[in-house]
Every structure is written in structure tokens, then in C-alpha cells.
N, C-alpha and C positions, 0 to 999 in steps of 0.2 A: 480430389480432396473437397469435402463439404465444409465450407467456412461461412460464418455469419456475414451478412452484407456489411455490417459495421460493428465496431466495438468502441467502448468508452474507456479511456485511461483515467483512473483516479489517482491523483498525486497524494502520496502518504509520507513524504519526506519530513514534514513538520512534526509528525508524530513518530513514525517508525524509524526515521533517519536520526532523530535526536535522542531517542530514549536511552540509548546505551552509551552516549558520550559522558565521560566522567564528570567534567566540569559543567555547571549549569550555564546554559546559553542565555545571555541577557534578553529580556523581552524585546528590546529595541532591535536586536539582531534578528530575532524570529520574525518580527513584523517586516523588516527589510526583505527577508527571504519570502515571506508571504506575498508581498507586493511584487517582487521580482517574478515569482511563479505566475501570479495572476497576469502580469504584464506580458509574459511569454505566451499567454493564450490558454493556460490551464483553467478549466471551468468546473472541475470537481476535485475537492480536496478533503482529506481527513486531516484536520488541522491540529488536534491535540488529544490528550487522554485525561479523563476526569478520574484518575486514580488518587489515592491518598497522597497529599503533598509530603507527608512524613516518609512514606514508602518510596516515592519517586520524586525527589525535589525538582527534577527537570520540568515537571508539569505543575508546579505550584502557581504558575501564571495562566492556567488553562482558561479561566474566565476572560482574562484580558485578550488572549490570542483569539478565542472564539468570537468575542464581540467585534474585534477588528476585522476578522474574516467575514462576518455577517454583514458588515457595512460595505463590502465590495460589491459592485454590480455584476449580475449574471454569474454568480458563483454558487455552486451547490456545496454547502458546508456540512460536514459530518464530524462526529467525534467518537472516540473509543470510550466505552464504559465497562468497568469490571463487575459492577454490582448495582443494587438499588440506590445506594447513596450517590454513586457516580451519575446515574440517570437523573436524580433530583438536582444535582449541581449543574449538569448540562442543560436541563430544562430551564432552570432559573437564569442561566446565562443567555438564553434565547435560542439554543440549538434545537433543531427539530428532526435531525437525522442522526440516529445512533447505531453503533455497532457494539453488541455485547460480545466480548471475547471469552471463549471457553476452550481450554486445552482438551485434546482428544484423549489424553492419558491422565490418570490421577496424579502421578509423580510430577508431571509438568504443571498441571493446573494448581497443585498445592504450592509449588515454587512460585508460580506466576501470580496467582490471586488468593492464595491461602485457603483454598476450598477444594474439595473433591469435585469430580465431574457431577455427581449427583447433587451436591450442594449448589453448584453453579446453576444447574437446571432448575432447582427450587427458586433461586434468585431470578432466573429468567421468567418464571411464572409471575412473580411480583412485578417485574419490570414491564411485562406485556400489559398487565392491568393498568399500570401507570400511563403507558403509551396510549392505550385506548381512551384514557380520560384527557389526553392532551391534544387539542385541535391541531390538525396538520402534521402530527408527528409520524415518523416512519422508523421502523426498527429492523435491523438485520442481525444475524449471528455470524461472527467470525470464528471459525474453528482453527485454532492454532495447532501446530504439529500434526496436521492431517495426514502427512505422508511418512514422517519419521520423527522420533522423539530422542532428544539427547540423553535421556535416562533409561529408556526401555527399548530403544531401537525401532524397528519397523512397526508401523501402526496398522492393526487389522482394519479392513474396510468396515467391519461391524461396529467398531468404536466410533467411527464418524457417522455411520448410518443411524446409530442410537441417538446422537445429538440432533441430527436433521429431522428424524421422525418426531422427536419431542417438540422441536420448534414448529414443524408443520401442524402438529396437533393443536398448537396454540394460535395458529393463523399466521405465523411468520413465514414469508416467502423468500426473503433475501438471505442467501447463504454465501459466505465467502470461505473458500478452502485455502488455508495458509500452509505454504511450505516453509515453515519458520526457520529451519536450519539449512535449507537449500540442498536437500538430498533427494528430492523427487526425480523420477524418471518419466519419460513420455508414456511408457506402458502403464505405470501407476496412475498417472493423471487421467489417462483415457479410461482406464477401468473404473476409477471412482466416479468420474463425471458421468459415464454411461449408466452406472448403477443408480446414481441419484436421480438422473433425468428420467430414467425408466420408471422409477418408483414415484416420482413427483414431477410430472411434465410441466407444471406451472411454476417451478422454481425460478427465481431470479438469481441464478448461480453466477458467482464471480470467482476469480482466481487471484490470490495474493502470492506471487512467486518470487523467489530470489535467484540471482544469477551466480551463486557461489561457485558452482563448478561449470559455468558456461552453458547450462542447460535451460536457462530461462525462456528463451524464445522458442526452443523446441517444445517445451512443456506448454507454452501458450498455444502453439499450433495443435498439439495433441488434444488439449482441452477443448478448443474450438471445434475441431473435427469430430470429437466425441459427443458434442451436443451443448457446449456452453452457449446460451442464447446471446443475442446481441446486446448484452448488458456490460457491466464493468469488467475490464481486465486490468488489474492494478499495475502500477509502474514498475518496470524492469529495465535496468540499464541496457541489457542486450537488445531491447527492441529498437534502440537507436540504429541498429544495423539495417533495419527494414527501410528500403527506399520509399515506401509509401508514407512512413512517418515524416520523412524529410519533405516529401512532395506536398504534404498537407500544410506546410508553412508553419508548423509549430516549432519555430526556430528563434534564436536570439543572435544578436550581432556581438562578436568579440573582436576587439582591435588589438593585435599583438604588435609590438614595435619592430620585430624582426620578420615575422611571417606575414603580417598585414591583417586586413579585415577578413573575418571568417563568419559564415552563417552556420551556427551549430544547432543540432536538434535540441528541442526544449528541455530534455532531461539533463543534458550535459552541464548546464550552469551549476548544478548542485556540486559538481566536482571542480569548479573553476576557482582559481585564485587571482584572476585578472583584475586589476584595479577597476572599480566601478561595478563589479559583480559580487555575488555572495561568496565568501570564503568558506568552503565546506570542510569540516573537520574529519570526515570519513575517508575511506579508501579512494584512491584515484582509479580511473578506468583501467582495466587490465589489457594485456596484449591482445586478447581475442577481439578487441574492438578496433584494431588498427584498420580494418577494412572500411570502417566509418570514415576515418580521416583520409585514407588513401583513395578508396573507391568512390565514396559519395562527395567528398570535399576536394579531391584532386591534390592532396598534399603529398610531397615526396617524403621518403624515409627520413632525410635530414631535417625537414621541417617538422615532422612529427617528434623527432628527438629533441628539437629545440623547444617545442611546446611543453614536452614533458619536463625538461630541465627547468623551465620557468614556472612549472606548477599549474599551467593552464589546463592540462589534461592528466 
């Protein structure tokens, strides 16, 4: 198996994790999460989205969150932008790393950013011009539903290649492939990665995968073996199962009154309801992660059940 010597995990919970929560999360809570993740050792984060506050009230505080993140030491801060106006707001807030999100299908892109793919590519032309005029700025393109669309089903490789080719013609090298609805298979990931790296060997290719069906880590490995360079591989709950992640000391301490002190991999606190840590409003870790608690942490089945009852995992 050919794997890169190292990968980078970029935490996206402050943006991707919060955007579908119905209630608006107070900015103070977001900042506590920001500081907890930074304290756990995360050094690359996509912290917010500069979408219209009317369209997505969750990110009406984008400027405040971005400025707080930029004040933290040794943290690479990026933000998602849907259009030229989003870029201008992010730039004014001090952000210098941007990801333009473009859906691979018209149906999804129209629902997501109210533009066809062609219209988003026109926006990309204008954004690239703005980035070139901003000292120290860096731009990437995040391709949503790169493997499957909730409205049209399986996405042809050519739909993704079209966006990548356009971005490369503009000089954009950083491309992120998003498995937005969690339907990708290792064969799909490997085929798309190999196709893109063959056509554009200088790509800074990244994967943004979801572990919806327990395939997250398998897709990471397939992508890396197919040629994803030693750049970002975005956060996936299933990667907690990897002993190397635990061995790199990206962990936090959790003290449960019944089970005792635990050292948990750094992604886990997003799911924790333990006093003193961030209460995560999203889903708890699934049964497929029991080997983390049993194998890596040495917990018994009864101890795992107790932690679940308490909402720690």
C-alpha cells in the first residue's frame, strides 16, 4: 500500500458541524469550542462560512468567530465562501485562506448557493482576481457532492473534472473533494483521485469525507493510496479508530465519576457532554467505534455502556 508519509487533519466542526443545527449557537459557545479544539492540539481549522446571514443565520457571527480564531497562536485559519461578496467579507475580517464551495451538480448548487455550476465558475473567476490582489491570500475550491448528489444520484467523474479543470486554468491548485451525503465508496474515491492527479500532478488535493455509513476511514486510505499528496485530509470521526492518531498525542482528558480519567482522541470532545467540555448537539459516536473505547482505551463493555448512558460518548 502506497501512503503519504504524513497527512494533515483540518478541523471543520465549527463550520460544517454547526451549519445544519436548527437553533443558532451563541457566539460565546462557538468561541469555547474554538478554544477547546485549539487546546486539544488542532492547528488547522475552517472556522466559519461567510454566507448571507439572512440565508444561514447560524453564521451571522462569522466576522467575530474569524477574528477570534485569527488571534490564536499557531493556527491556520480558513473560511468557506460561496461567492464574491463572501470573499470580500472574509477578507475584511482578516481571513487570508478561503475555500469556494461549488456543487458538482446544478440541482445541488442551486439549492446550496442559488447558482448553477456555470454561474459559480463565473464567480470563481472574479474571486480569483480579488485573491490575486490581496497580499498573502490563498484560495481553494471545495467541490460538494463530488461522489453522490441527493437530487440526481451518482455524480459522473466528468462533472468534477470540469470544475477542477476550470480552477486549474485560473491557477488554483488546492482542491477538496466533498462526500457531502456520505455515499462514497473506496473504488469511487480511488478512481476520482487517480484521474485528477494524473491530469494535474501539482494539485494540492484534499478529501472532505463523512462517516455516514462507516466508510470514512476506508475512503481516506483509498484516496491516499490513489495519490492524495501529503496535504489535508479533513476530519472524520472514524479516524479515531487509527492507533496512530492516538499515538500522536492529539488527545484530551475526560474525567467521568464512574469510569474515571480517560485520554480520548482529540476528535471525540465534539461528542462529549462531560462537565467542563463542549456539549455537542450533533449525533453521538456510533457502535462501529466501540473498538476505540475497548481496544485503544481498554474499557470494558459495561464501562462503555455507562459512558453512553451519561452522554460522554
